[in-house]
C-alpha positions in Angstrom: 0.3 27.4 1.3 2.2 24.2 1.6 2.2 21.8 -1.4 -0.6 19.1 -1.3 -1.7 16.1 -3.1 -5.3 16.2 -4.3 -7.6 13.2 -4.9 -11.0 13.0 -6.6 -13.5 10.4 -7.6 -15.8 11.9 -10.1 -19.5 11.7 -9.3 -21.0 9.9 -12.3 -22.7 6.6 -13.1 -19.4 4.9 -14.1 -18.0 5.2 -10.5 -19.5 3.4 -7.7 -18.2 3.1 -4.0 -20.6 1.1 -1.7 -20.7 1.9 2.0 -19.0 -1.3 2.8 -16.1 -0.4 0.4 -16.0 3.1 1.9 -15.8 1.5 5.3 -12.6 -0.5 4.2 -11.2 2.7 2.6 -11.8 4.7 5.8 -10.2 2.2 8.0 -7.1 1.9 5.7 -6.9 5.7 5.8 -7.0 5.6 9.6 -4.2 3.1 9.6 -1.9 5.2 7.5 -2.7 8.2 9.6 -1.8 6.5 12.8 0.9 4.3 11.7 3.3 6.9 10.2 4.4 10.4 11.1 2.8 13.2 9.0 4.7 16.4 9.4 2.4 18.7 7.6 -1.1 17.3 7.8 -3.0 14.1 7.9 -4.8 12.4 4.9 -8.3 13.7 4.7 -10.2 11.7 2.0 -14.0 12.0 2.6 -17.2 10.7 1.1 -19.2 13.3 3.0 -18.4 16.7 4.5 -20.2 17.0 7.7 -21.7 20.1 9.4 -23.7 20.6 12.6 -27.4 21.6 11.9 -27.5 25.0 13.7 -31.2 25.1 13.2 -31.7 22.1 15.4 -34.0 22.8 18.4 -30.9 22.4 20.7 -29.9 25.9 19.8 -27.0 26.1 22.2 -24.0 25.1 20.0 -22.1 23.4 22.9 -25.2 21.4 23.9 -25.7 20.4 20.2 -22.1 19.3 19.7 -22.2 17.2 22.8 -25.5 15.6 21.8 -23.9 14.8 18.4 -20.9 13.3 19.9 -23.0 11.1 22.3 -25.4 10.1 19.5 -22.4 9.1 17.4 -20.8 7.0 20.1 -24.2 5.2 20.7 -24.8 4.4 17.0 -21.2 3.3 16.4 -21.9 0.4 18.6 -24.8 -0.9 16.5 -22.7 -2.3 13.7 -23.8 0.5 11.2 -21.1 1.7 8.8 -19.8 5.3 9.1 -22.0 6.4 6.1 -25.2 4.7 7.6 -24.6 6.5 10.7 -24.2 9.9 9.0 -27.3 9.4 7.1 -29.3 8.5 10.1 -28.1 11.5 12.0 -28.9 13.6 9.0 -32.5 12.2 9.0 -32.6 13.1 12.6 -31.8 16.8 11.7 -28.6 16.7 13.8 -26.2 17.2 11.0 -26.0 18.4 7.4 -24.0 16.4 4.7 -22.5 17.4 1.6 -21.8 14.4 -0.8 -18.5 13.9 -2.2 -16.4 15.8 0.5 -15.5 19.3 0.0 -15.1 19.3 -3.7 -18.1 19.8 -6.0 -19.3 17.1 -8.4 -17.4 14.3 -6.7 -18.3 11.0 -5.1 -15.2 11.1 -2.9 -12.6 13.9 -2.6 -9.8 15.1 -0.2 -6.1 15.9 0.1 -3.2 15.9 2.3 -0.7 18.6 3.0 2.9 17.2 2.6 5.1 20.4 2.0 8.5 18.8 1.2 8.1 15.5 3.0 8.3 13.2 -0.1 7.9 10.1 2.2 4.4 11.5 3.1 3.7 12.0 -0.6 4.7 8.3 -1.2 2.5 7.1 1.6 -0.5 9.0 0.4 -0.1 7.8 -3.1 0.3 4.2 -1.9 -2.8 4.6 0.2 -4.8 5.8 -3.0 -3.4 2.8 -4.9 -4.8 0.4 -2.2 -8.0 2.3 -2.1 -8.5 1.7 -5.8 -8.3 -2.1 -5.1 -10.9 -1.8 -2.3 -13.4 0.0 -4.6 -12.6 -1.5 -8.1 -15.5 0.3 -9.9 -14.1 3.8 -9.0 -11.5 5.8 -10.8 -9.3 7.8 -8.3 -7.8 10.9 -9.8 -4.6 12.1 -8.1 -2.8 15.4 -8.5 0.7 16.2 -6.9 1.5 19.9 -6.7 5.2 18.9 -6.4 7.2 16.3 -8.3 7.0 13.0 -6.5 4.5 12.0 -9.3 6.2 12.8 -12.6 2.9 13.3 -14.5 -0.5 14.9 -13.5 -3.1 13.9 -13.2 -2.7 10.1 -12.7 -5.8 7.8 -12.5 -5.8 4.7 -10.3 -8.4 2.0 -11.1 -8.2 -1.5 -9.5 -4.5 -1.2 -8.9 -3.7 0.0 -12.3 -2.6 3.4 -13.3 -4.2 5.3 -16.4 -2.4 8.0 -18.0 -4.0 10.2 -20.7 -2.3 12.5 -23.2 -4.0 15.2 -25.0 -1.5 15.4 -27.9 1.1 13.3 -29.6 3.8 15.2 -27.9 2.3 14.5 -24.5 2.0 10.8 -25.4 5.6 10.7 -26.3 6.8 12.4 -23.1 4.5 10.1 -21.0 5.7 7.0 -22.8 9.3 7.9 -22.0 8.5 8.2 -18.3 6.8 4.9 -18.3 9.5 3.2 -20.3 12.0 4.4 -17.8 9.9 3.3 -14.9 10.1 6.6 -13.4 6.5 7.8 -12.9 7.0 7.9 -9.1 10.1 9.1 -7.5 12.2 6.7 -5.5 12.2 7.6 -1.8 14.6 6.8 1.0 12.3 6.9 4.0 15.2 7.5 6.4 15.8 10.9 5.0 12.6 11.8 6.8 13.1 10.3 10.1 13.6 13.6 11.8 11.9 15.7 9.4 10.6 19.1 11.0 6.9 19.8 11.1 5.7 22.2 8.6 5.4 25.8 9.8 3.6 28.7 8.2 5.6 31.4 10.1 9.4 32.0 10.1 10.4 32.7 13.7 11.9 36.2 14.1 11.4 37.2 10.4 10.4 40.8 11.2 13.8 41.3 13.2 16.0 39.8 10.5 18.3 42.0 8.4 17.6 42.4 4.8 20.3 39.8 3.8 19.0 37.3 6.3 15.4 37.7 4.9 16.7 37.1 1.4 18.4 33.8 2.6 15.2 32.5 4.1 12.8 33.6 1.2 14.9 32.1 -1.7 14.8 28.6 0.0 11.3 27.7 -0.9 12.0 23.9 -1.2 10.5 23.5 2.3 7.2 24.2 0.6 7.7 21.2 -1.4 7.2 22.5 -5.0 10.8 22.0 -6.2 12.0 19.2 -8.5 13.0 15.8 -7.0 16.1 14.5 -8.7 16.2 10.8 -9.4 17.7 8.8 -6.4 20.8 6.8 -6.8 19.6 3.7 -5.1 23.0 1.8 -4.9 23.3 0.4 -1.3 20.3 2.3 -0.1 16.9 0.7 0.3 14.5 2.7 -1.7 10.7 2.6 -1.7 9.6 2.3 -5.3 5.9 2.5 -6.1 6.5 1.9 -9.8 6.8 -1.8 -9.0 3.6 -2.0 -7.0 1.3 -1.3 -10.1 -0.7 -3.9 -11.7 -0.1 -2.2 -15.1 0.1 1.3 -16.7 -2.3 2.1 -19.4 -1.4 5.0 -21.7 -4.0 6.5 -24.0 -4.3 9.5 -26.3 -7.5 11.3 -26.0 
């Protein structure tokens, strides 16, 4: 599996995201998905997981999918938000909805596969930061399986980052990261201009000699789990998410 970044908004009374707020987040996500090149997968933050209702009288799957598609196009011209359309189609028994996306107990959930494309990791994190401004009552929990983000999880709320330590030792480590302004790695986007697409297969692996296989298998950095060393930004324009935060709040729980 390639490395991912995972995002959750817990489903409780403290977090609210209105249909109009989600519509803005959805459009922002679409902009990020279409404006930039994603070499391992597109951002997939969802408020509902959607499934066709196979018990619908239109038993033929192809007919049902075509009807769902036509119905969606018709409703999308009525001025309804995406969530309003989905609920209406659910009430019409066309689809089934799972609230919170694919992760249980959430209001919103999703992920993006980035492998070792740290520019994609930066972009998804920046998107979540902006999403927290669009839905200021929600708290976005973000996990990076790699090390673009130097601590996990981080929580975004209304443009600020919340960091929570479970011990004094953790608190001291996080405080050092914050003081060094190194919560997020510095990224040179040009390093990824010709970044190859992620592949799950190694071409010709079975025909390789033992030494060749060893050379391939020991280089797991293409999966994106390896550490990112701090960047030397002298004479190189770097993207630094640390400076885009309203504030960082550190607490001991």
